C-alpha positions in Angstrom: 8.8 17.2 -11.8 8.7 13.7 -10.4 7.7 10.3 -11.5 5.4 8.4 -9.2 4.5 4.7 -9.0 1.5 4.2 -6.7 1.2 0.7 -5.3 -2.2 -0.4 -4.0 -2.9 -2.5 -0.9 -4.7 -5.7 -0.2 -7.9 -6.5 -2.0 -7.5 -3.3 -4.1 -6.2 -2.5 -7.5 -4.7 0.5 -9.3 -8.2 1.9 -9.4 -8.0 3.1 -5.8 -5.7 6.0 -6.9 -8.2 7.3 -9.4 -8.8 10.6 -7.5 -5.1 11.3 -6.8 -3.6 10.5 -10.2 -5.1 13.5 -12.1 -4.2 15.8 -9.2 -0.6 14.8 -9.4 -0.6 15.0 -13.2 -2.1 18.5 -13.0 1.0 19.4 -11.0 3.2 18.2 -13.8 4.1 14.8 -12.5 4.2 11.5 -14.3 2.1 8.8 -12.5 1.7 5.1 -12.9 -0.9 3.2 -10.8 -0.7 -0.4 -11.9 -2.6 -3.4 -10.9 -0.2 -5.8 -9.2 -0.2 -9.3 -10.9 -3.3 -11.2 -10.1 -5.1 -8.1 -8.6 -7.5 -5.5 -10.0 -8.4 -6.2 -13.6 -5.7 -8.8 -13.7 -7.6 -10.9 -11.1 -10.0 -12.0 -13.8 -7.5 -14.6 -14.9 -7.5 -16.2 -11.5 -3.7 -16.1 -11.1 -2.4 -16.1 -7.5 0.8 -14.1 -7.3 3.6 -14.0 -4.7 5.2 -11.1 -2.9 8.4 -11.4 -5.0 6.4 -11.4 -8.2 4.8 -8.2 -7.1 8.1 -6.6 -6.1 9.8 -7.6 -9.3 6.9 -6.0 -11.3 7.3 -2.7 -9.4 11.1 -2.8 -9.5 10.9 -3.4 -13.3 8.6 -0.4 -13.7 10.9 1.7 -11.6 14.0 0.8 -13.7 12.1 1.3 -17.0 12.1 5.1 -16.7 13.5 8.0 -14.6 13.9 6.9 -11.0 10.5 7.3 -9.3 9.1 7.9 -5.9 7.3 4.7 -4.9 4.1 5.1 -2.8 2.8 2.0 -1.1 -0.5 1.9 0.7 -1.3 -0.6 3.4 -0.1 -4.0 2.3 1.6 -2.2 -0.6 4.3 -1.2 1.9 5.9 -4.7 1.7 5.9 -4.5 -2.1 7.7 -1.2 -2.0 10.2 -2.5 0.6 11.0 -5.6 -1.5 11.2 -3.5 -4.7 13.7 -1.2 -2.9 15.8 -4.3 -2.0 15.8 -5.4 -5.6 16.5 -2.1 -7.3 17.6 0.5 -4.8 19.4 2.7 -7.3 16.3 2.9 -9.5 14.2 4.5 -6.7 14.3 8.1 -5.4 12.2 7.5 -2.3 9.8 5.0 -0.7 6.6 6.5 0.8 4.6 4.3 3.2 1.0 5.6 3.2 -0.3 4.1 6.5 1.5 1.0 5.2 3.1 -2.2 6.4 6.7 -1.5 7.2 8.0 -4.7 8.8 11.5 -5.2 10.0 13.9 -7.2 7.9 13.0 -10.9 8.3 9.4 -10.1 9.5 6.2 -10.9 7.8 3.1 -8.7 7.9 1.4 -11.1 10.3 4.4 -10.9 12.7 4.5 -7.1 12.4 0.8 -6.8 13.1 0.6 -9.5 15.8 0.0 -7.2 18.7 -2.9 -5.4 16.8 -5.4 -8.1 15.7 -8.5 -6.9 13.8 -11.9 -8.2 14.8 -13.3 -7.1 11.5 -10.7 -9.2 9.5 -11.4 -12.2 11.8 -15.1 -11.9 11.3 -15.5 -10.8 7.7 -12.5 -12.1 5.7 -13.1 -15.7 4.4 -10.7 -18.1 2.6 -11.4 -19.6 -0.8 -12.3 -23.3 -1.0 -8.6 -24.1 -1.7 -7.3 -21.7 1.0 -5.1 -19.9 -1.4 -6.9 -16.5 -1.3 -8.9 -14.4 1.1 -11.9 -12.2 0.3 -14.1 -9.8 2.3 -17.7 -11.1 2.8 -19.3 -8.1 4.5 -19.5 -4.6 3.2 -20.3 -2.9 6.5 -17.2 -4.5 8.2 -15.0 -3.5 5.2 -16.4 0.0 5.2 -15.5 0.6 8.9 -12.1 -1.0 8.4 -11.0 0.9 5.3 -13.2 3.9 4.9 -14.3 5.4 8.3 -14.7 8.9 6.9 -14.9 8.2 3.2 -18.1 9.3 1.3 -20.5 6.4 0.7 -20.4 6.5 -3.1 -16.6 5.8 -3.0 -17.2 2.9 -0.5 -19.8 1.3 -2.7 -17.6 1.5 -5.8 -14.5 0.2 -4.0 -16.3 -2.8 -2.4 -17.6 -3.9 -5.7 -14.1 -3.9 -7.1 -12.4 -5.7 -4.3 -10.6 -8.9 -5.5 -9.2 -11.8 -3.6 -5.9 -11.4 -1.8 -3.2 -14.2 -1.9 -3.2 -15.7 1.6 0.5 -16.6 1.6 1.6 -13.0 1.3 0.8 -12.3 5.0 3.3 -15.0 6.1 6.1 -14.1 3.7 9.2 -12.8 5.6 10.7 -9.7 4.1 14.2 -10.3 2.8 15.8 -6.8 3.2 19.3 -5.6 3.8 21.0 -2.4 4.9 23.0 -2.2 1.8 20.0 -2.3 -0.6 16.7 -1.5 1.0 18.4 0.6 3.7 19.9 3.0 1.2 16.5 4.3 -0.1 15.1 7.3 1.8 11.8 6.6 3.4 8.8 8.7 4.4 5.9 7.4 6.5 2.5 9.1 6.1 0.6 8.6 9.3 -3.2 8.5 9.1 -4.7 9.6 12.5 -8.2 8.0 12.1 -7.1 4.7 10.6 -9.0 1.6 11.7 -7.0 -0.8 9.5 -3.5 0.1 10.6 -4.1 1.7 14.0 -2.0 4.8 14.8 -0.3 2.9 17.6 0.9 0.3 15.1 2.0 3.0 12.6 4.1 4.7 15.4 5.5 1.3 16.5 6.8 0.6 13.0 8.2 4.1 12.7 10.0 3.7 16.1 11.5 0.4 15.0 12.7 1.9 11.7 13.0 5.7 12.2 12.2 7.8 9.1 10.7 11.0 8.1 7.0 11.3 8.9 4.1 13.3 7.6 0.6 13.2 9.2 -2.9 13.3 7.7 -6.1 13.6 9.7 -7.8 10.9 7.7 -9.0 7.3 7.7 -7.1 4.5 6.1 -8.0 5.6 2.6 -6.9 9.3 2.1 -6.9 8.7 -1.7 -10.8 8.9 -1.4 -11.5 10.9 1.8 -8.8 13.5 1.3 -7.3 13.3 -2.2 -6.2 16.9 -2.4 -4.4 16.7 0.9 -2.6 13.5 -0.1 -1.7 14.9 -3.5 -0.3 18.0 -1.7 1.9 15.8 0.5 3.2 13.8 -2.4 3.9 16.9 -4.4 5.8 18.3 -1.4 8.0 15.2 -1.3 8.6 15.6 -5.0 9.8 19.1 -4.4 12.9 17.8 -2.6 
């Protein structure tokens, strides 16, 4: 059986994996779904973390037990990438769940430049000091993240959204072939994704070819199709 570390995306916390964790544990796997520093429950302290702090956290968790499969959702992809650069021999595989997979030296903003989101431009607002960003409109967030997700999950998720560090979007990824490049990668494509459009997913895959799996879901399969997502992850563990 495998060990998984599930890395949440922007504005989320470890709570977003709540439907998937028990499904993986029922299959005999060990699962961690932490809040990244300053996110989820940890956001109550008001700390604004950096990408490297997040990556060091995940790399440390990976090295603290049997080598895991890292699963990064959305913005969590850059955390997984940097963790693979820091501790490649502590990681079995990196899984990008409709996740940001920029080229070495790119930031998320650069990787997503050809796919601007009107929802983000309209409904994501900066804090007074400009250090963080938060969603201001539930309807816009629902369409962006949760196109086919049941309403009760959307309500609960939006209530738990926390502020996202603004600087993360402009942080270039320091990655190398000898570290990050040695960790096997799988990209899970989400066909009905409004946050990371399919064309952008396929562009990132074309730029850094890797194994792919496809789900017919919105951006949040951990809520709209948790059984399907758990089955995909279980299959990867079976390698």
